[in-house]
N, C-alpha and C positions, 0 to 999 in steps of 0.2 A: 305479046298477046297470043294465047294458044288458039289453035283451030277450033272454031265453034264458039269461042268466048265472045260475049257481047262487047263491042267497042265502047270506050269511055264516053264518047259523044252520043252514041245511040242510047246508052244507059241513062245519061243525063237528060236526053230528050224524052225518054219514056217516063222518067220520074217527074219531069216538068208537066207532061200531059196529065199524069195522075194528080199532081198538085193543083193544076188549074181547075180540074173537075171538082176537087174537094173544096177549093176556095169558092167556087161558084155556089156550092151548097151552103157554105158558111154565110155568104152574102145573102142568099135567099132566105136564110133563117132570121135576118134582121127585119123587123116589122116595117111594112110600107103599105100605102093605100092606093097607089096609082096602078093602072093596068097597062100603062105605056112603058114597055121594057126599055126602049131606047131613051126615053126621058128619064127613067129611073137611074140608068147607068150614068147618063150625063150629069144629072143633078148630084148623084152620090160622089162622082169625081170632084165636082165643085166643092162639095161639103168636106170631103176628105182633105183636100188641099188647104181649105180654110181652117179646118180643125188642126191640121199639122202646124200651120203658122201660129195659131192662137195658143195651142198647148206648149209649143216650143218657147213662145214669148213669156207666158205667164204661168205655166203649169196647169195641170188638170183641175185642181180644186179652186184655183183663182179665176178660172175661165168659165163664163156662163154660156148656156145654150144660145142666148141672144147675141153674145159676142161672136160666136161661130157663124150664126145666121147672117149677121151684118157683113162679115168678111166674105161670105158666100154670095152676097147680093140678093138675099131673100129675107123675109120676116120669119120670126120664130115659129109661127103657126104653119107656114109652108114647109119649113125644115122638117117638122114632125110628120110630114107626108112620106118621108124617106128613111126615118129612123124611129126607134121606139123611145129611147131615153138617152141621157148624157153619156153613159158608158158605151153605148152603140157608136157614138161619134169617135171615141178613141179606138174602138175595135175596127171601125171602118178605115181609119188612118192606116192601121197595120195591114189590113187586107188590101188596101190600095197600093202600098209601097213595097212590102216585103216580098210578095211573089216576083216582082220585077228584079229584086236582088238575086233571088235564086235563078231566075232565067238568065240574067247577065253572067252569073258565075258559070252555069252550065254551058252557055254559048261560047265561053272563052276557051273551052277544052279543044285540043287538037290531038287526034288519035296518034299522029306521028311523034308526039312529044313523049319523053319519059315522065314518070310520075312526079319527079321533083319539078320539072318545067310546068306540068299541069297544075301543081299546087301554086306555083308562082303566078301563072295566068289567072287562076281563080282568085288568088289573094289580091292581085292587082285590080280585078273587077270589083271585089269586095271593098277595097279602099276607095276606089273612084266613086262607087255608089254612095258611100258614107260621106265623101267629100261633097257630093251633089246635094245630099240631104243630111247635113251635119247634126241636126237635132234628133234624128230618129233613134240613134243608139241610146241616148239618155231617156227618151220617151219610153222605150220598152223595158229598160232596166229600172226606171224610177216610178213610172206611172202605171205599169201593167197591173198592179195590185187593185186598181179601181175598176177593173173589168169584172163582169160576171164570171163565176167559177168555170162554166163551160167555155167561155171566151178565152180565159187564161189557158185552159187545156189546149184549145185550138192554136193559140199563138205559140205556145211552147213546141207544138208539133211543127209549126211552120218554121220557126227558128231552127229546129232540129234538122230540117231538110238541108240547110247550109252545112251543118256539121256532118251530115251523111256524105255530101260531096267531098268534103275534106278527108273524112275517114276512109272512103273508098280509095282515094288516091294514095293515102298513107299506107294502106294495106298492100296495094300493088307495089309501092316503093319498097316496103319491107320485104316482100316476097322476092323482089329483084336484087336485094342487097344494097339498095341505094339509100334507104332510110332505116334508122335504128329507133325502135320503140318497143316498150313492154306492153302497151295497151293503145291500140290505134284510136279507140273512141276518146280516151282521155287526151291523147296527143292532138286530136282534131279540135277538141274543145279549147285546149290551151292555145293552139294556133289561131283559132277564130278570136279568142279573147284578146290576144296580142294585137290583132288587126283592129279590133273595136276600141282599143285604148285611147287613141287620139280623140275620138268622138265622145267617149265617156268622161274624159278628164279635161275637155275643152282646152287642149293645147293651143297656145298662141303661136301659130306658124305662119302668120300673115307675111312676114318678111323673108320667109324661106322659099326656095324653089320647090314647087309641088313635086316635080319629078325626083328631086333628091330626097325629099321626105318619104315618098313612096318607096324608093330604092332602099333607103336605110331601114325602114320598117320591115320590108320583105326580107332583107338580108338577115336581120336579127331573128325574125320568126323562123326562117328556113334553116339557119345555121344550127339550131338545136336539134333538127331532125336528120340532117345529112349524115350518112355513114362516113367515118373517117378512114 
């Protein structure tokens, strides 16, 4: 890292702060009727977790607002105090979970590491997040089309923040001669897609050691980028 250049961890923290502020604006745009901010956030967390469970189990189209309300421990009428319509429920799921993925990836960075190790750390955080929420990948690839147009735009930007973290590390690695790529943005998308694959294809890995699974996926994803 050259003198005066922002460190990887500082850049990630700055991006996270920008993201958090923008996500707060997105959440504010979802209709609600309560003036109690603390209650609003608490109830929306309940609703997001219930909606995640319901949509993962049955899909967006086969899940009713009443289904989500019941899982959240409230009636349908009360739920509508915190969202405007059914697509808002799916949007709220993404705004509840995806910022945490970006935060975990950025927090995994260590300035002393070379870019390849930084990719490995972020990739590990990515895999562990999806292991914790295994249905999330399928939700945003399969169900995103049911969101309102502006919500889809917001979600694509949010997903793009994970790509930016990878792209930045790949660019640094290429500059240092540690990584070979003709297009860092494309490479970042391919890298992220490889990590998403177990979630998207519902691999049956129940009998496998999670650490070995993680190691094999990262080895495969990183080997295509390393300079020989």
